[in-house]
N, C-alpha and C positions, 0 to 999 in steps of 0.2 A: 636521394634528391639533394640533400644538403651538400654533398661533395660536388655535385654537378653545378648547382646554382643556389648558393645560400639565400640570395634575395627572393627567389621564387619559392624556396622551401619555407621561408618566413611568411611570405604572403599566403601560401597554402595553409600553413598552420593557423594564421589569423582567421582565415575563412572557415576552417574547421571549428575553431573555438567559437566564432560568432554563430555558426549553425547550431552547435551544442547549446549555447546560451539561449538561442531562440526556442529550441526544443524544450529546455528546462522551463522557461518563462511561460510557454504556451500550454504546458501540462502533458505534452506527448511523452516526455521522458518518464514521468510518473505512471502514465497509463500503460506503458510497455511492460511494467512489472506484473500486470495482471493478464497479459495476453495469453499465457499458457492456460489460464482458466477459461478465457473466452474463445480460444482457438482462432484468434485474429479476426474477429467479427467487427466489421466497420461500425455497425449500429451500436454495439456494446462500447466501443471506444467513444463514439459520439455521446452516448449516455454519460460515460465517465466525465468527458470534457464539459458536458452541460452542468453536472453537479459541481465540478471544479469552478466553472465560470460563475455559478451562483455564489459560491463561497468567496471567490475573489471579489465579486461585486459587493458582497456584504462586508468583508473584512478589509478590503483595499490594502493588501499587503505592502509593506515598505521594507524591502531588503530580502536577501536570499533566505534567511532563517524563517521569515514569515511565509515565503513561498513554499519552503519545505514543510512547514506545519500545515499549510493548505493542502499539499499533496498527501500528507499523513491523514488528515481528516477525510479527504476524498476517498483514499484507498480504504480506510476503515469503514466508511459509510457504504461504499460499493460492496465490500466483502460482507458487511452486515446483511445487506439485501440478499446476496448470494446464499448465505447460510440460513437466513430466514426462509427463503424459497425452498432450500433443501429440507429444512425442518418441517415445513408444511407438507412437502411431498412425502417425507418419511412418516409423518404423523397420520396423514389421511390416505395415502396411496398404498397399494398392495406391493409388498416386496417381491422382487424377482427371485424365483427359486430355480434351482438346478433340476433338470429333467432326470428321470429315473435312469435312463440310458447313460447320460453323462456321469452321474454318480457311480454307476457300475464300472464305466470305463476308467474313471479316476481311481477307484479302489484297486482295479487290476493294475493300473500304472504304478500305484504305490508299492504293490507287491514286487513288481519288476524293478523299481528303483531301489528297493531295499536289497534286492539280490545284486544289482549292478553297482549301487552306491556311486553313481556318476557325479553327483553334485555335492557342493559343500553344505554343511549343516546336517542336523539329525532330527529336526522337528519341523512340523508344518505350521505355517502362520495361522493362528486361529481366526475364525470368522467372527465378525461382530454381530451380536444379536440385534433383533429389531428394536427392542427398547433402548439398548445402548446406542444404536445409530441415531435414534430420535433425540436422546439426551445429549449426544455429542453435538448434533447440529444446533440445538438450542444453546449449549455452552459456547460454541464457536460464535454464534450470533451475538450473544451477550458479551463475549470477549471483544468482538469488533466494536460494539457500542461503547464499551469502556475505553477502548483505544481512541475512538473519536472524541469522547469527552475529555480524555487526558490531553490530547493535542489542542483542543479548544481552550482548555484551562491554561496550557502553556502559552498560547497566543495571548490570552487575556492578561496573563502575568507579565509577558514581555511588554504589552501596551501599558500596564500599570507602572512598571519600572521606568519606562520611557517618560511617562507623564510626570512621575515624581522627580526624575532627574531634570526635566525641563523646568519644573516649578522651582527646584533648588537653584538652577542657573539664573532664572529670572530674579529670585530673591537676592542672590549674590550681586547681580548687575545693579539692582535697585540700591543695595547698600553702597556699592562703588560710586553710583551717581550721587547719592546723598553725601558721601564722604568728600567727593570732589566739590560739591556745592558749598559745603561747610568750610572747606579749606580756602 
């Protein structure tokens, strides 16, 4: 397009960048990172955006870095909920087990594969035990909670640095004003 019409190419590029910026500011860009988990469910995206809107309302981000931290907090919180749900299911639910027929078929297939050696690798991926699955889900939920807390702490630190910098600027201006009055 650039070779055919540079002005039109530049206009298209501006439109694409504006659309990308709107997607970033609205939160849809951050929400897309979790869509493989949600399988593109509209209600899950709406829940994500509701959490994000609440954080935006509370923190009132100023600038891209704060919007990024809002997205980090939103993603961490949503993933914490996902892993907490998995932990509860794994803790209180019954694990799904293979049927006897399937296990027998699988064992037969292992024997055939050893003879044919058609695939790469020489070992089977081990199954996770029930207790390990529950423990993993709780660890992941805790990891997501810590990620949320880290992002919130970073946001608070940014705000603190900005406040200190503004205070120093006000003091310097006050000194300049006093110096002008004295002179």
